[in-house]
Structures are given as structure tokens and as C-alpha cells.
C-alpha positions, 0 to 999 in steps of 0.5 A, a space after each residue: 342422486 348419482 346416475 350412471 354416466 351415459 356417452 352423451 353425459 360424458 360429452 356433456 361433462 367434457 363440454 361443461 368443463 371446457 366452458 368453465 375453463 374458457 370462462 375462467 381464462 376469458 375472465 382473467 389473463 387469458 390462456 396461460 401457456 396451455 390449457 393445462 397450465 390454466 387447469 393447474 391455476 384453476 385448481 390452485 384458486 379452488 385450493 385458495 377458495 377452499 382454505 377461505 370458505 373452510 371446505 375440504 378439497 382433499 375430500 371433494 377430490 376424492 369424491 370426484 375421483 370416485 364419480 369418475 372412476 364409477 362412470 357417475 354424473 
């Protein structure tokens, strides 16, 4: 069930994303040139994962954008 994002919820979301990116980077060859480049690599890997598991990346991204725009967690 979606809930409106509170300021604390937004902070928690940012912390989760940061932790995920840090974990991802530490499991591979470290930060690339920047956190943004690591994010690009994560997204590319997720595209491959979606291909292999028959998930619709574009649909998931659209739903994520809607949640973000609506301030939902």
C-alpha cells in the first residue's frame, strides 16, 4: 500500500539508495569516475537483469517516476 512520503521518509529513501549504491560499488571494482557513473552502471545492469528475467524495465521506471512525482514511498 502506497503512503505519502514524509520528510523523514524521503530521507530514509535517500539513505537506502545511497547504501545500495555503496554496496554495489564495493562488490565490484569500486566507484568508477563518479557516483553518477556508478548509477549508470547499476541501471545498465538492471536492464540486463530485466531482459534475462522477462521484466519490463520501462514499465517499472514509469511506475517509479509516478511514485516520485506523487511523493509516495
